[in-house]
C-alpha positions as CSV (number, residue, x, y, z in Angstrom):
1,M,0.0,0.0,0.0
2,T,1.5,3.3,-1.0
3,F,0.6,6.8,0.0
4,S,1.4,9.8,-2.2
5,V,2.7,12.4,0.2
6,D,4.2,15.8,-0.2
7,S,7.7,15.1,1.1
8,D,8.2,18.8,2.0
9,N,5.5,18.6,4.7
10,P,6.9,16.9,7.8
11,M,3.5,16.6,9.5
12,M,2.2,14.6,6.5
13,M,5.3,12.4,6.6
14,D,4.8,11.6,10.3
15,E,1.1,10.8,9.7
16,V,2.0,8.4,6.8
17,R,4.7,6.8,9.0
18,G,2.1,6.4,11.8
19,K,-0.4,4.8,9.5
20,R,2.2,2.4,8.1
21,F,3.4,1.5,11.6
22,F,-0.2,0.9,12.7
23,L,-1.0,-1.3,9.6
24,L,2.3,-3.2,10.2
25,A,1.4,-3.7,13.9
26,I,-2.1,-4.9,13.0
27,G,-0.6,-7.3,10.5
28,V,1.8,-8.7,13.0
29,V,-0.9,-9.1,15.6
30,L,-3.2,-10.9,13.1
31,T,-0.4,-13.2,12.0
32,I,0.3,-14.1,15.6
33,I,-3.4,-14.8,16.3
34,I,-3.7,-16.9,13.1
35,V,-0.6,-19.0,14.0
36,F,-1.8,-19.6,17.6
37,T,-5.2,-20.5,16.3
38,I,-3.7,-23.1,14.0
39,V,-1.0,-24.6,16.2
40,G,-1.5,-23.4,19.7
41,D,-3.1,-25.2,22.6
42,K,-6.7,-26.1,21.5
43,G,-5.7,-24.8,18.1
44,L,-6.9,-26.3,14.8
45,V,-4.2,-29.0,14.7
46,D,-5.2,-30.1,18.3
47,V,-8.9,-30.0,17.5
48,I,-8.3,-32.3,14.4
49,R,-6.2,-34.7,16.4
50,L,-8.8,-34.9,19.2
51,K,-11.6,-35.4,16.6
52,N,-9.7,-38.3,15.1
53,E,-9.0,-39.8,18.5
54,K,-12.7,-39.5,19.5
55,E,-13.7,-41.3,16.3
56,R,-11.2,-44.1,17.0
57,I,-12.5,-44.4,20.6
58,V,-16.2,-44.4,19.5
59,L,-15.4,-47.2,16.9
60,K,-13.6,-49.3,19.6
61,K,-16.5,-48.7,22.1
62,N,-19.0,-49.9,19.5
63,A,-17.0,-53.0,18.8
64,L,-16.7,-53.7,22.5
65,E,-20.5,-53.2,22.9
66,E,-21.1,-55.7,20.1
67,E,-18.7,-58.2,21.7
68,N,-20.5,-57.7,25.0
69,R,-23.9,-58.5,23.4
70,E,-22.5,-61.6,21.8
71,L,-21.0,-62.8,25.1
72,L,-24.2,-62.1,27.0
73,H,-26.0,-64.2,24.3
74,R,-23.5,-67.0,24.8
75,I,-24.1,-66.9,28.6
76,E,-27.8,-67.2,28.1
77,L,-27.3,-70.2,25.8
78,L,-24.9,-71.8,28.3
79,K,-27.5,-71.4,31.0
80,K,-30.5,-72.8,29.0
81,D,-29.6,-74.6,25.8
82,T,-28.2,-78.1,26.4
83,R,-27.4,-78.6,22.7
84,Y,-25.3,-75.5,22.8
85,I,-23.5,-76.8,25.9
86,E,-22.8,-80.1,24.2
87,E,-21.5,-78.3,21.1
88,V,-19.1,-76.2,23.2
89,A,-18.0,-79.2,25.2
90,R,-17.2,-81.1,22.0
91,R,-15.4,-78.2,20.3
92,E,-13.5,-76.7,23.2
93,L,-13.0,-79.6,25.5
94,G,-12.8,-82.5,23.1
95,M,-15.6,-84.4,24.9
96,I,-17.8,-87.1,23.4
97,G,-21.3,-88.1,24.2
98,K,-22.6,-91.4,25.6
99,N,-22.4,-94.3,23.2
100,E,-20.0,-92.4,20.9
101,V,-16.6,-93.7,19.9
102,L,-13.7,-91.4,19.2
103,Y,-11.4,-92.5,16.4
104,I,-8.0,-90.9,16.4
105,I,-6.2,-91.2,13.1
106,E,-2.5,-90.8,13.1
107,E,-0.8,-89.7,9.9
């Protein structure tokens, strides 16, 4: 920004210098504010990082809630469903039922 000034008038020169200094000071202050807004505590970078962390935590929470529902369902089956209990006993404990023969084939 340029000002046309009569260089013979010292009062005008002081006024122009004052305006330039004021504009420069405003520019510096605005630059500092913008920089702190972007990178300072609770600045834009921090807000974006926290938003991403929140999304990750919400996804993990949802996955844990789903796992919890599945486990509660399995608990109910283990309390009430004898066929499910037999299936788990066979699969996880290697048990066999009455009148069943277990064949082990070695290779």
